[in-house]
N, C-alpha and C positions, 0 to 999 in steps of 0.2 A: 630016083635020083641020088646018084654018090654023094659022100659027104664024108670029111675024113675032121676023127676028134680030134679037139686042142692038141692032143699029144703025140697028136699025129701030122698034123700042122709043125710045132714047133721040130720033129725032128727034121720035117722037107724044110724051115729053117736053116737050120742046120747045116746039115748036106748042102742046101746049098751057099754057103756062110766058106763049107770046107771047099768047094769049089773055086771061089771066089779065090784062097789061100792057096790052093794048084793053080790060079792064073785061066782059070777057065772060066773065064765070063762070059759066053754065050752060055754056056752050060748053068751060069749063076742066074741066065735071065730067065732060060724057057724054065726052071724050078718059079721063079719068083713068079711070074707073070701065073705058073697055074695056082700058084698060093691066094694071090692077088683073087682071081676068082671063087677061090674056096673063098677068105678072108676079106675083103677089099676091104672094110673097115678097119683094119689089124695095122697097125702104130709100126709092129716090128718088121714087117714088110716091107716097108718106104723104108726105113733107115738102115736094113738091110741093102736096100738098093743104090742106099745113097754110096751104104758101105761099096758098093762091086762095083756104083761109075767112077765112083774115088782110085778106088786101085785100078782098073781100066787104064788111071787116065785121066779117064774123062771130063776133065771138074766144071766144063763151059756147063755142059750136059747135067752132073748134077747141083748148079745153080736154078737150073733151070727148070727141071725137078723140080726142085724147091718152090721153085716162085710159083710155078704150076698146081699141076697135081697134090703137088707134099704137101702147100700151102691149104690148098683148095679141100681136103680132102683129110685136114690135119694143123687146125689154125692152129691151134693149141702145143704144137710139138716143140719142147726146147730141143731138143736130141735134132732133128730131120732141121731147127735152128742153130746150132752147136755146129754138126756138119755143113749146113751152108757155111758158116765162117770160114770150115777149113779149105773149103774149096776155095771163094773169096783169097784168103788167105794166096795159096796154089797158083790162080788168077791173076797176081800181084792186083790184086785187089782191096790194099788197104786195109782205108778207111772205109770202105762201106763191109768188108770184117768188122773193123773196129765197132762200125755197129753193131750188127747184128749180132755180135759176140759180151758184148758188154749187158745189154735189154737180156742176154739168153744167164751170164754173171749172175745178175741182180734179182731173177725170178726165185719162185720157194718148192716149184711144184715139183722139179728133176735137180735133185743137187746135185745127181750122178755130171748130168750137162752142165750147169753151176760150174761144175770144181771143173769140166773138161774148156770148156770160156775162157776160166779163169785162167787153169795154164798156157792156153792158145793168146790169150795175151797178152801172156807175161813171156811168147818164146816171141 
């Protein structure tokens, strides 16, 4: 069985995010799907999927992912919830976004997610 080292997985994750940055969303999705097979329990891959979906303008799919596989596999991921709040804002579901982002801003397990949520709540 083929396996990826943590360094190889990080490299592929970075390549997927570079693909997103170049609007190559199908390529990014394929890389992330492959990574998920090797690292199914890695929250960074789920976070990258959220970024890819939102970058492609598919905010509804991002919320659906966050509520489905994202919350099922990573129920305590503050960053996934922050991204969900961002997607809800883009869907003009401001009340839901405020609820989600307020919870993320109040948690102390992920300071980066808390800061992001606070910034989104201000905007």
